[in-house]
DRENTOR-87032 format. One record per residue (C-alpha): x, y, z; residue in three letters. Coordinates in pm, whole numbers. Layout:
KOLMI      c1      c2      c3  resn
KOLMI       X       Y       Z   ALA
...
END
This chain:
KOLMI      c1      c2      c3  resn
KOLMI    2597   -6808   -1819   GLU
KOLMI    2814   -6567   -2021   CYS
KOLMI    2994   -6444   -1707   ILE
KOLMI    3050   -6802   -1592   ARG
KOLMI    3196   -6904   -1927   ASN
KOLMI    3433   -6606   -1916   LEU
KOLMI    3560   -6705   -1573   ASN
KOLMI    3581   -7084   -1581   GLU
KOLMI    3598   -7380   -1817   PHE
KOLMI    3584   -7759   -1811   THR
KOLMI    3919   -7930   -1875   ASP
KOLMI    3983   -8267   -2043   GLU
KOLMI    3920   -8446   -1710   ASN
KOLMI    3580   -8274   -1677   ARG
KOLMI    3705   -8060   -1388   ASN
KOLMI    3587   -7703   -1354   MET
KOLMI    3890   -7472   -1374   VAL
KOLMI    3906   -7097   -1319   SER
KOLMI    4053   -6885   -1597   VAL
KOLMI    4375   -6724   -1477   ASN
KOLMI    4382   -6392   -1662   TYR
KOLMI    4688   -6281   -1465   ARG
KOLMI    4906   -6535   -1648   SER
KOLMI    4770   -6442   -1993   LEU
KOLMI    5062   -6330   -2208   ASP
KOLMI    5016   -6045   -2455   VAL
KOLMI    5087   -6273   -2755   GLU
KOLMI    4792   -6490   -2656   GLU
KOLMI    4561   -6214   -2773   PHE
KOLMI    4651   -6342   -3118   GLY
KOLMI    4521   -6688   -3036   SER
KOLMI    4196   -6541   -2904   VAL
KOLMI    4156   -6331   -3219   TYR
KOLMI    4221   -6629   -3447   GLU
KOLMI    3975   -6840   -3248   GLY
KOLMI    3705   -6581   -3304   LEU
KOLMI    3773   -6587   -3677   LEU
KOLMI    3688   -6959   -3672   ASP
KOLMI    3332   -6872   -3565   LEU
KOLMI    3057   -6703   -3762   HIS
KOLMI    2749   -6584   -3566   PRO
KOLMI    2421   -6704   -3713   VAL
KOLMI    2054   -6665   -3617   ILE
KOLMI    1879   -6986   -3719   GLU
KOLMI    1507   -6997   -3783   GLY
KOLMI    1476   -6621   -3818   LEU
KOLMI    1165   -6665   -4030   HIS
KOLMI    1026   -6958   -3830   ALA
KOLMI     663   -6967   -3723   ALA
KOLMI     738   -6925   -3352   GLY
KOLMI    1014   -6765   -3142   PRO
KOLMI    1105   -7099   -2983   ARG
KOLMI    1233   -7217   -3320   LEU
KOLMI    1469   -6919   -3348   THR
KOLMI    1811   -6948   -3188   LYS
KOLMI    2151   -6781   -3190   PHE
KOLMI    2448   -7008   -3264   THR
KOLMI    2784   -7023   -3436   PHE
KOLMI    2880   -7190   -3762   HIS
KOLMI    3234   -7266   -3870   GLU
KOLMI    3367   -6946   -4025   GLY
KOLMI    3610   -6885   -4309   THR
KOLMI    3750   -6550   -4197   ASP
KOLMI    4055   -6715   -4045   ARG
KOLMI    4139   -6898   -4366   LYS
KOLMI    4065   -6609   -4601   THR
KOLMI    4279   -6372   -4393   THR
KOLMI    4538   -6645   -4327   ALA
KOLMI    4540   -6558   -3958   SER
KOLMI    4746   -6841   -3816   TYR
KOLMI    4942   -6811   -3494   TYR
KOLMI    5317   -6788   -3552   THR
KOLMI    5522   -6964   -3287   ARG
KOLMI    5767   -6749   -3088   PRO
KOLMI    6064   -6961   -3193   ASP
KOLMI    5992   -6887   -3560   LEU
KOLMI    5948   -6518   -3484   VAL
KOLMI    6281   -6521   -3299   ASN
KOLMI    6457   -6658   -3607   GLU
KOLMI    6324   -6364   -3808   ILE
KOLMI    6459   -6134   -3536   MET
KOLMI    6802   -6297   -3574   LYS
KOLMI    6815   -6280   -3953   SER
KOLMI    6650   -5942   -4022   ALA
KOLMI    6621   -5720   -3714   VAL
KOLMI    6937   -5778   -3510   ILE
KOLMI    7184   -5738   -3802   PRO
KOLMI    7032   -5398   -3888   VAL
KOLMI    7042   -5289   -3522   VAL
KOLMI    7405   -5391   -3475   GLU
KOLMI    7512   -5232   -3801   GLU
KOLMI    7344   -4907   -3697   ARG
KOLMI    7515   -4912   -3357   LEU
KOLMI    7858   -4959   -3515   ARG
KOLMI    7821   -4623   -3686   GLN
KOLMI    7826   -4429   -3356   PHE
KOLMI    8052   -4406   -3054   THR
KOLMI    7865   -4220   -2778   THR
KOLMI    7578   -4370   -2581   ALA
KOLMI    7354   -4077   -2665   ARG
KOLMI    7411   -4107   -3040   ASP
KOLMI    7357   -4482   -3027   LYS
KOLMI    7033   -4443   -2834   ALA
KOLMI    6903   -4184   -3080   ASN
KOLMI    7006   -4403   -3373   ALA
KOLMI    6805   -4694   -3232   LEU
KOLMI    6497   -4475   -3185   LEU
KOLMI    6539   -4360   -3544   GLY
KOLMI    6489   -4712   -3683   LEU
KOLMI    6160   -4776   -3864   LYS
KOLMI    6018   -5130   -3854   VAL
KOLMI    5692   -5236   -4018   CYS
KOLMI    5467   -5541   -4044   ASP
KOLMI    5227   -5483   -4339   PRO
KOLMI    4998   -5768   -4228   ALA
KOLMI    5030   -5709   -3855   ALA
KOLMI    4734   -5909   -3723   GLY
KOLMI    4742   -5896   -3344   SER
KOLMI    5098   -5763   -3344   GLY
KOLMI    5304   -6073   -3262   HIS
KOLMI    5602   -5977   -3482   PHE
KOLMI    5584   -5613   -3375   LEU
KOLMI    5593   -5708   -3007   LEU
KOLMI    5901   -5925   -3061   ALA
KOLMI    6070   -5647   -3256   THR
KOLMI    5989   -5389   -2988   ALA
KOLMI    6139   -5610   -2718   ARG
KOLMI    6452   -5669   -2925   THR
KOLMI    6508   -5299   -2993   LEU
KOLMI    6427   -5209   -2631   ALA
KOLMI    6686   -5455   -2501   TRP
KOLMI    6959   -5289   -2711   TYR
KOLMI    6835   -4941   -2617   HIS
KOLMI    6828   -5021   -2245   ALA
KOLMI    7184   -5158   -2260   ARG
KOLMI    7306   -4843   -2435   VAL
KOLMI    7132   -4597   -2203   THR
KOLMI    7217   -4781   -1882   SER
KOLMI    7567   -4895   -1976   GLY
KOLMI    7485   -5236   -1827   GLU
KOLMI    7483   -5578   -1990   GLU
KOLMI    7163   -5671   -1807   ASN
KOLMI    6958   -5356   -1756   PRO
KOLMI    6714   -5331   -1468   ALA
KOLMI    6346   -5402   -1552   PRO
KOLMI    6253   -5038   -1493   VAL
KOLMI    6512   -4927   -1751   VAL
KOLMI    6399   -5189   -2001   PHE
KOLMI    6034   -5085   -1962   ARG
KOLMI    6119   -4719   -2020   ALA
KOLMI    6310   -4816   -2334   SER
KOLMI    6026   -5036   -2452   LEU
KOLMI    5781   -4749   -2423   ARG
KOLMI    6005   -4523   -2633   GLN
KOLMI    6066   -4789   -2897   VAL
KOLMI    5694   -4854   -2942   ILE
KOLMI    5627   -4481   -2969   GLN
KOLMI    5897   -4415   -3229   HIS
KOLMI    5997   -4731   -3417   CYS
KOLMI    5697   -4958   -3464   ILE
KOLMI    5463   -4940   -3765   TYR
KOLMI    5186   -5180   -3863   GLY
KOLMI    4905   -5219   -4115   VAL
KOLMI    4619   -5466   -4129   ASP
KOLMI    4304   -5497   -4338   LEU
KOLMI    4091   -5607   -4042   ASN
KOLMI    3995   -5316   -3813   PRO
KOLMI    3951   -5555   -3519   ASP
KOLMI    4308   -5679   -3564   ALA
KOLMI    4430   -5318   -3569   VAL
KOLMI    4260   -5244   -3237   GLU
KOLMI    4393   -5569   -3088   LEU
KOLMI    4744   -5483   -3206   CYS
KOLMI    4726   -5140   -3042   LYS
KOLMI    4593   -5300   -2724   LEU
KOLMI    4883   -5546   -2713   ALA
KOLMI    5135   -5265   -2765   LEU
KOLMI    4965   -5051   -2498   TRP
KOLMI    4984   -5332   -2243   ILE
KOLMI    5343   -5412   -2333   GLU
KOLMI    5454   -5048   -2309   SER
KOLMI    5263   -4961   -1994   HIS
KOLMI    5479   -4762   -1755   ASP
KOLMI    5340   -4678   -1413   SER
KOLMI    5228   -4317   -1382   GLY
KOLMI    5232   -4249   -1758   LYS
KOLMI    4933   -4243   -1995   PRO
KOLMI    4877   -4484   -2282   LEU
KOLMI    5059   -4367   -2593   SER
KOLMI    4877   -4242   -2902   PHE
KOLMI    4944   -4505   -3171   LEU
KOLMI    4685   -4429   -3438   ASP
KOLMI    4948   -4268   -3662   HIS
KOLMI    5165   -4583   -3649   LYS
KOLMI    4917   -4873   -3647   ILE
KOLMI    4686   -4822   -3943   ARG
KOLMI    4390   -5002   -4096   CYS
KOLMI    4418   -5057   -4470   GLY
KOLMI    4496   -5295   -4753   ASN
KOLMI    4874   -5294   -4782   SER
KOLMI    4852   -5427   -5138   LEU
KOLMI    4607   -5173   -5281   VAL
KOLMI    4692   -4805   -5316   GLY
KOLMI    4966   -4569   -5428   VAL
KOLMI    5329   -4630   -5328   THR
KOLMI    5477   -4347   -5534   ASP
KOLMI    5296   -4014   -5573   LEU
KOLMI    5487   -3947   -5896   ASN
KOLMI    5269   -4215   -6058   ALA
KOLMI    4977   -3971   -6043   LEU
KOLMI    5148   -3739   -6293   GLN
KOLMI    5155   -4017   -6551   LYS
KOLMI    4780   -4063   -6539   GLY
KOLMI    4573   -4375   -6482   ILE
KOLMI    4697   -4690   -6663   PRO
KOLMI    4473   -4787   -6956   ASP
KOLMI    4446   -5140   -6816   GLU
KOLMI    4243   -5004   -6524   ALA
KOLMI    3949   -4992   -6765   PHE
KOLMI    3968   -5357   -6869   ASP
KOLMI    3620   -5501   -6797   PRO
KOLMI    3566   -5753   -6518   VAL
KOLMI    3256   -5914   -6365   THR
KOLMI    2974   -5658   -6350   GLY
KOLMI    3121   -5414   -6604   ASP
KOLMI    2961   -5313   -6933   ASP
KOLMI    3222   -5403   -7194   ARG
KOLMI    3125   -5129   -7440   ILE
KOLMI    3142   -4859   -7173   VAL
KOLMI    3474   -4989   -7041   ALA
KOLMI    3623   -5010   -7391   ARG
KOLMI    3514   -4654   -7473   THR
KOLMI    3658   -4513   -7149   LEU
KOLMI    3982   -4702   -7205   LYS
KOLMI    4017   -4549   -7552   ARG
KOLMI    3950   -4197   -7419   GLU
KOLMI    4196   -4249   -7134   ASN
KOLMI    4464   -4370   -7373   SER
KOLMI    4419   -4065   -7593   ARG
KOLMI    4453   -3827   -7301   PHE
KOLMI    4760   -4004   -7161   ARG
KOLMI    4926   -3976   -7501   SER
KOLMI    4917   -3598   -7458   PHE
KOLMI    5058   -3623   -7106   LEU
KOLMI    5346   -3837   -7224   SER
KOLMI    5441   -3588   -7496   GLY
KOLMI    5318   -3785   -7796   ARG
KOLMI    5102   -3496   -7917   ALA
KOLMI    5136   -3135   -8021   ASP
KOLMI    5274   -2890   -7766   THR
KOLMI    4988   -2648   -7820   GLY
KOLMI    4733   -2897   -7693   PHE
KOLMI    4953   -2976   -7392   GLN
KOLMI    4965   -2607   -7304   GLN
KOLMI    4589   -2586   -7344   GLN
KOLMI    4558   -2862   -7085   LEU
KOLMI    4792   -2677   -6852   GLY
KOLMI    5040   -2965   -6876   PHE
KOLMI    5380   -2915   -6721   GLU
KOLMI    5652   -3139   -6590   GLU
KOLMI    5619   -3169   -6215   ASP
KOLMI    5769   -3410   -5969   THR
KOLMI    5545   -3487   -5678   MET
KOLMI    5731   -3572   -5362   ALA
KOLMI    5591   -3630   -5015   PRO
KOLMI    5579   -3296   -4837   LYS
KOLMI    5457   -3413   -4501   TYR
KOLMI    5763   -3577   -4349   GLY
KOLMI    5851   -3269   -4148   GLN
KOLMI    5501   -3254   -3998   SER
KOLMI    5530   -3616   -3890   MET
KOLMI    5876   -3559   -3746   ARG
KOLMI    5732   -3277   -3536   GLU
KOLMI    5473   -3521   -3406   VAL
KOLMI    5752   -3769   -3330   GLU
KOLMI    5944   -3510   -3130   ALA
KOLMI    5667   -3486   -2870   ILE
KOLMI    5734   -3703   -2564   SER
KOLMI    5407   -3868   -2465   GLN
KOLMI    5471   -3863   -2091   ASP
KOLMI    5156   -3669   -1997   SER
KOLMI    4793   -3663   -2105   LEU
KOLMI    4846   -3315   -2248   GLU
KOLMI    5131   -3444   -2465   ALA
KOLMI    4925   -3741   -2586   VAL
KOLMI    4640   -3507   -2683   HIS
KOLMI    4890   -3280   -2857   LYS
KOLMI    5021   -3571   -3067   VAL
KOLMI    4665   -3664   -3162   LYS
KOLMI    4581   -3304   -3259   GLN
KOLMI    4900   -3262   -3464   ARG
KOLMI    4837   -3588   -3648   PHE
KOLMI    4475   -3502   -3725   GLU
KOLMI    4584   -3154   -3829   GLY
KOLMI    4831   -3297   -4078   MET
KOLMI    4564   -3519   -4233   ARG
KOLMI    4324   -3227   -4265   SER
KOLMI    4588   -3014   -4437   ASP
KOLMI    4461   -2898   -4777   ARG
KOLMI    4758   -3032   -4974   GLU
KOLMI    4760   -3367   -4792   TRP
KOLMI    4386   -3407   -4852   PHE
KOLMI    4431   -3317   -5219   ARG
KOLMI    4700   -3582   -5264   ASP
KOLMI    4489   -3836   -5076   TRP
KOLMI    4185   -3779   -5298   GLN
KOLMI    4404   -3780   -5610   ALA
KOLMI    4548   -4115   -5500   SER
KOLMI    4194   -4242   -5445   ASN
KOLMI    4100   -4132   -5799   LEU
KOLMI    4398   -4317   -5945   TRP
KOLMI    4328   -4637   -5750   THR
KOLMI    3948   -4626   -5784   ALA
KOLMI    3971   -4663   -6162   ALA
KOLMI    4068   -5028   -6107   PHE
KOLMI    3770   -5096   -5878   PHE
KOLMI    3495   -4888   -6043   PHE
KOLMI    3192   -5069   -6187   THR
KOLMI    3161   -4940   -6544   TYR
KOLMI    2799   -4922   -6664   THR
KOLMI    2600   -4670   -6873   PRO
KOLMI    2442   -4543   -6549   GLU
KOLMI    2776   -4482   -6373   THR
KOLMI    2981   -4364   -6670   ARG
KOLMI    2963   -3991   -6587   MET
KOLMI    3112   -4055   -6242   ALA
KOLMI    3391   -4283   -6367   ALA
KOLMI    3748   -4173   -6286   PRO
KOLMI    3984   -4103   -6575   ALA
KOLMI    4328   -3953   -6636   SER
KOLMI    4170   -3626   -6750   GLU
KOLMI    3982   -3597   -6418   HIS
KOLMI    4298   -3676   -6225   LEU
KOLMI    4500   -3418   -6417   HIS
KOLMI    4237   -3149   -6364   LYS
KOLMI    4208   -3233   -5996   TYR
KOLMI    4581   -3195   -5938   LEU
KOLMI    4564   -2847   -6095   LYS
KOLMI    4231   -2735   -5948   ASN
KOLMI    4026   -2974   -5731   PRO
KOLMI    3707   -2774   -5773   SER
KOLMI    3720   -2821   -6151   ALA
KOLMI    3628   -3191   -6127   VAL
KOLMI    3268   -3318   -6133   TYR
KOLMI    3175   -3382   -5767   GLY
KOLMI    3037   -3739   -5805   PRO
KOLMI    3368   -3849   -5957   VAL
KOLMI    3549   -3756   -5636   ILE
KOLMI    3268   -3890   -5416   GLY
KOLMI    3266   -4229   -5586   ARG
KOLMI    3644   -4256   -5562   ALA
KOLMI    3643   -4173   -5191   ASP
KOLMI    3360   -4422   -5138   GLY
KOLMI    3559   -4698   -5307   LEU
KOLMI    3858   -4603   -5094   SER
KOLMI    3655   -4655   -4778   GLN
KOLMI    3501   -4980   -4904   LYS
KOLMI    3827   -5140   -5017   HIS
KOLMI    4059   -4977   -4761   HIS
KOLMI    4299   -4815   -5008   PHE
KOLMI    4632   -4757   -4840   PHE
KOLMI    4864   -4492   -4985   HIS
KOLMI    5202   -4554   -4822   TRP
KOLMI    5369   -4211   -4878   PRO
KOLMI    5067   -4036   -4725   LEU
KOLMI    5011   -4273   -4434   GLU
KOLMI    5378   -4286   -4329   PHE
KOLMI    5530   -3967   -4476   PRO
KOLMI    5825   -3971   -4236   ASP
KOLMI    5933   -4307   -4380   VAL
KOLMI    5897   -4204   -4745   PHE
KOLMI    6043   -3854   -4723   ASP
KOLMI    6295   -3825   -5005   HIS
KOLMI    6385   -3468   -4907   ALA
KOLMI    6538   -3590   -4580   SER
KOLMI    6695   -3900   -4731   GLY
KOLMI    6433   -4144   -4600   ASN
KOLMI    6319   -4383   -4868   ASN
KOLMI    6170   -4685   -4698   GLY
KOLMI    6169   -4886   -4378   PHE
KOLMI    6484   -5009   -4213   ASP
KOLMI    6320   -5346   -4147   VAL
KOLMI    6000   -5517   -4263   MET
KOLMI    5888   -5838   -4099   ILE
KOLMI    5583   -6063   -4085   GLY
KOLMI    5387   -6369   -4183   ASN
KOLMI    5150   -6241   -4456   PRO
KOLMI    4835   -6419   -4586   PRO
KOLMI    4887   -6724   -4807   TRP
KOLMI    4562   -6710   -5005   GLU
KOLMI    4454   -6684   -5369   ARG
KOLMI    4306   -6356   -5490   ILE
KOLMI    4045   -6540   -5699   LYS
KOLMI    3711   -6576   -5520   LEU
KOLMI    3654   -6929   -5390   GLN
KOLMI    3287   -7025   -5420   GLN
KOLMI    3282   -7278   -5138   GLN
KOLMI    3442   -7039   -4892   GLU
KOLMI    3206   -6756   -4992   PHE
KOLMI    2888   -6960   -4948   PHE
KOLMI    3005   -7157   -4643   ALA
KOLMI    2873   -6887   -4410   VAL
KOLMI    2588   -6766   -4634   ARG
KOLMI    2422   -7067   -4796   GLU
KOLMI    2575   -7394   -4681   ARG
KOLMI    2371   -7601   -4926   GLU
KOLMI    2551   -7430   -5215   ILE
KOLMI    2892   -7470   -5049   ALA
KOLMI    2826   -7843   -5001   ASN
KOLMI    2703   -7905   -5358   ALA
KOLMI    2811   -8236   -5512   ALA
KOLMI    3028   -8074   -5780   ASN
KOLMI    3112   -7743   -5948   ALA
KOLMI    2841   -7778   -6214   ALA
KOLMI    2572   -7830   -5952   ALA
KOLMI    2707   -7541   -5747   ARG
KOLMI    2704   -7305   -6046   ASN
KOLMI    2344   -7401   -6125   GLN
KOLMI    2241   -7330   -5767   MET
KOLMI    2419   -6995   -5781   ILE
KOLMI    2235   -6902   -6101   ASN
KOLMI    1905   -6997   -5939   ASN
KOLMI    1971   -6736   -5670   LEU
KOLMI    1871   -6468   -5921   GLN
KOLMI    1512   -6579   -5861   HIS
KOLMI    1521   -6738   -5515   THR
KOLMI    1751   -6494   -5333   ASN
KOLMI    1843   -6195   -5553   PRO
KOLMI    2007   -6014   -5261   GLN
KOLMI    2256   -6297   -5204   LEU
KOLMI    2313   -6327   -5578   TYR
KOLMI    2403   -5958   -5596   GLN
KOLMI    2632   -5996   -5296   GLU
KOLMI    2810   -6277   -5479   TYR
KOLMI    2842   -6066   -5796   GLN
KOLMI    2986   -5779   -5592   ASP
KOLMI    3238   -6016   -5433   ALA
KOLMI    3339   -6142   -5778   LEU
KOLMI    3384   -5785   -5897   HIS
KOLMI    3602   -5703   -5597   THR
KOLMI    3821   -6012   -5644   ALA
KOLMI    3856   -5951   -6019   ASP
KOLMI    3929   -5582   -5964   SER
KOLMI    4193   -5662   -5703   THR
KOLMI    4362   -5897   -5948   GLY
KOLMI    4345   -5627   -6217   LYS
KOLMI    4507   -5375   -5983   PHE
KOLMI    4785   -5611   -5877   LEU
KOLMI    4866   -5698   -6239   ARG
KOLMI    4851   -5351   -6392   ASN
KOLMI    4929   -5090   -6125   SER
KOLMI    5304   -5121   -6174   GLY
KOLMI    5357   -5224   -5812   ARG
KOLMI    5399   -5598   -5868   ASN
KOLMI    5582   -5646   -6195   ASP
KOLMI    5773   -5947   -6060   LEU
KOLMI    5493   -6146   -5894   THR
KOLMI    5144   -6061   -6024   ALA
KOLMI    5117   -6337   -6282   VAL
KOLMI    4881   -6630   -6331   GLY
KOLMI    4650   -6725   -6044   ASP
KOLMI    4785   -6466   -5798   ILE
KOLMI    4851   -6567   -5441   ASN
KOLMI    4876   -6295   -5178   THR
KOLMI    5202   -6426   -5034   TYR
KOLMI    5378   -6361   -5367   SER
KOLMI    5274   -5997   -5396   VAL
KOLMI    5344   -5945   -5027   PHE
KOLMI    5696   -6075   -5085   ALA
KOLMI    5748   -5811   -5352   GLU
KOLMI    5600   -5549   -5119   LEU
KOLMI    5845   -5649   -4844   PHE
KOLMI    6137   -5625   -5084   SER
KOLMI    6035   -5291   -5237   SER
KOLMI    5950   -5088   -4925   LEU
KOLMI    6282   -5126   -4742   ILE
KOLMI    6564   -4877   -4793   ASN
KOLMI    6895   -4979   -4950   HIS
KOLMI    7053   -5044   -4607   LYS
KOLMI    6753   -5231   -4471   GLY
KOLMI    6650   -5593   -4441   LYS
KOLMI    6325   -5782   -4457   THR
KOLMI    6245   -6121   -4305   GLY
KOLMI    5916   -6300   -4352   PHE
KOLMI    5746   -6639   -4358   ILE
KOLMI    5590   -6760   -4685   VAL
KOLMI    5537   -7090   -4867   PRO
KOLMI    5855   -7232   -5020   THR
KOLMI    5682   -7182   -5354   GLY
KOLMI    5827   -6831   -5347   ILE
KOLMI    6152   -6995   -5465   ALA
KOLMI    6021   -7302   -5651   THR
KOLMI    5690   -7213   -5821   ASP
KOLMI    5699   -7113   -6185   ASP
KOLMI    5487   -6804   -6114   SER
KOLMI    5754   -6673   -5875   ASN
KOLMI    6063   -6746   -6083   LYS
KOLMI    6099   -6386   -6203   VAL
KOLMI    6086   -6247   -5849   PHE
KOLMI    6320   -6499   -5691   PHE
KOLMI    6554   -6485   -5989   GLY
KOLMI    6571   -6107   -5953   ALA
KOLMI    6658   -6134   -5583   MET
KOLMI    6940   -6378   -5663   VAL
KOLMI    7072   -6181   -5963   GLU
KOLMI    7072   -5856   -5764   ARG
KOLMI    7253   -6036   -5481   ASN
KOLMI    6987   -5943   -5226   ARG
KOLMI    6926   -6290   -5084   LEU
KOLMI    7042   -6325   -4722   VAL
KOLMI    6893   -6662   -4626   SER
KOLMI    6623   -6914   -4711   LEU
KOLMI    6531   -7185   -4462   TYR
KOLMI    6283   -7438   -4598   ASP
KOLMI    6050   -7628   -4362   PHE
KOLMI    5808   -7916   -4406   GLU
KOLMI    5511   -7894   -4171   ASN
KOLMI    5525   -8265   -4083   ARG
KOLMI    5567   -8193   -3713   GLU
KOLMI    5293   -7930   -3714   LYS
KOLMI    5488   -7612   -3661   ILE
KOLMI    5166   -7458   -3791   PHE
KOLMI    4911   -7690   -3634   LYS
KOLMI    4620   -7580   -3854   ASP
KOLMI    4812   -7610   -4181   VAL
KOLMI    4838   -7936   -4377   ASP
KOLMI    5137   -8147   -4268   SER
KOLMI    5256   -8178   -4630   ARG
KOLMI    5281   -7804   -4673   TYR
KOLMI    5624   -7645   -4718   LYS
KOLMI    5710   -7296   -4603   PHE
KOLMI    6027   -7097   -4555   CYS
KOLMI    6187   -6817   -4359   LEU
KOLMI    6312   -6577   -4626   LEU
KOLMI    6542   -6282   -4554   THR
KOLMI    6641   -6021   -4814   LEU
KOLMI    6861   -5713   -4808   GLN
KOLMI    6770   -5377   -4961   GLY
KOLMI    7071   -5373   -5196   SER
KOLMI    7362   -5580   -5330   ASP
KOLMI    7530   -5773   -5044   ARG
KOLMI    7873   -5770   -5203   GLY
KOLMI    8082   -6077   -5127   LYS
KOLMI    7865   -6205   -4842   GLU
KOLMI    7723   -6551   -4905   LYS
KOLMI    7360   -6647   -4861   ALA
KOLMI    7259   -6919   -4612   SER
KOLMI    7025   -7206   -4695   PHE
KOLMI    6851   -7492   -4515   GLY
KOLMI    6619   -7753   -4665   PHE
KOLMI    6375   -8020   -4549   PHE
KOLMI    6373   -7889   -4193   LEU
KOLMI    6088   -8009   -3972   THR
KOLMI    6180   -7841   -3643   ARG
KOLMI    6313   -7496   -3565   VAL
KOLMI    6605   -7659   -3380   GLU
KOLMI    6721   -7801   -3714   HIS
KOLMI    6847   -7453   -3799   LEU
KOLMI    7138   -7526   -3567   GLN
KOLMI    7227   -7843   -3762   ASP
KOLMI    7504   -7746   -4006   LYS
KOLMI    7447   -8063   -4212   LEU
KOLMI    7106   -7934   -4315   ARG
END
């Protein structure tokens, strides 16, 4: 039955139709992935009296909504290519005269989608860059398919970066890029160093932050924390940081071994050596893999990675009398940077465990070639995407929809809360799972508000699209551009006024095209919802004017000058 369902289906006229896998486009992997997120596997009647009452089925899942994995139409993606990718490409080409220099300049571009999903935006970007590269290398306006495919393979190897929280999406993204870049007679490229699994919003973006210690706000208690323990640790952390910031006697600073030190990524050269290897043979692919793994096992890289975990883990740690001795603190971080073996082992172990659980993503360590100040690289040339549009705060109905549907369908919030409290006696395991989820959501909000990464957007009831917008704007270099799709609230909501105002005041706004979803551009999103295509530049645009469009309902309306 499984094989039959994979090979044929019944259409709307009740005719049996064979599945034509040959005509399946790479982008359609995204639709398959999103469809799977709509389903949650369930075994019903697991504790029933007889096996006949037990069955495997699917319930409606919430993974698609909570990860905001909605298919982005190619015409919308193409508009992002026009506003963000193509201008950067053409500006880069104007700087060179010879075909060789132009080709190398194109392969030197760094483009990232920090919420890559199945890779739809990355595929479109790769094709765009490959088209320009093939024209340059061939000298023809319409390069032959074999030339284009060779260019596409090089672009995917050198220019494309992606991050996603879902490991399945990461594997699907790599699969799509492998298929797209397949070149007869050549092996599949190694992409693990470019397409990474992690939480783009949680982790260190500047290693110099480690020298300043852990922010005191990391110890603010949330769900599951002991308030007395958290308050005590916060006071101790504040006292230690006062010494690090020079607000104490010099003698004590010397006793601590304190010294001014600027931490800069040191691993860009190692990654550039990896990049220089042409992956045209299996031996070369294996060599890239070995070099990459060697870099990540380097003693200094591993030290910085664990130090970054310590810094980030303080926001996610559960502070109780039982766990207090293993809690991260600025003093531990400072000691670790001087001598890793001087720190109590469980402190490091707990931090690394939290890193694995919450997928901490430290940008300068994951992509050191992009954030290599020594060589003048300080960010991506382009960032693109359609990030999640979801609240950070845990939503009870969504949480229990796939765990205890009776609670999710409660008549009102009061009844639901009472049923949740009753779980302490009826299902303590589920109750603890709920408490852990609350702690994670609260800790994520605490990190976003107090880590120093999101000073313009992490206010009020945080929505992921807002902090992603700030991430997009902060991780491009001063010559770069970023284009992304977010709710129009990025420009109109009170919680986003500081961010949008800053983009306008700094003259970084390139374009904003506002759409109403009345004609179902996003078919699974409410028709009343408004979203926009927003493009920003990495620095002041000078005398160039921004472009706007409002109340659009179709992508074709972008061509209507009256709008």
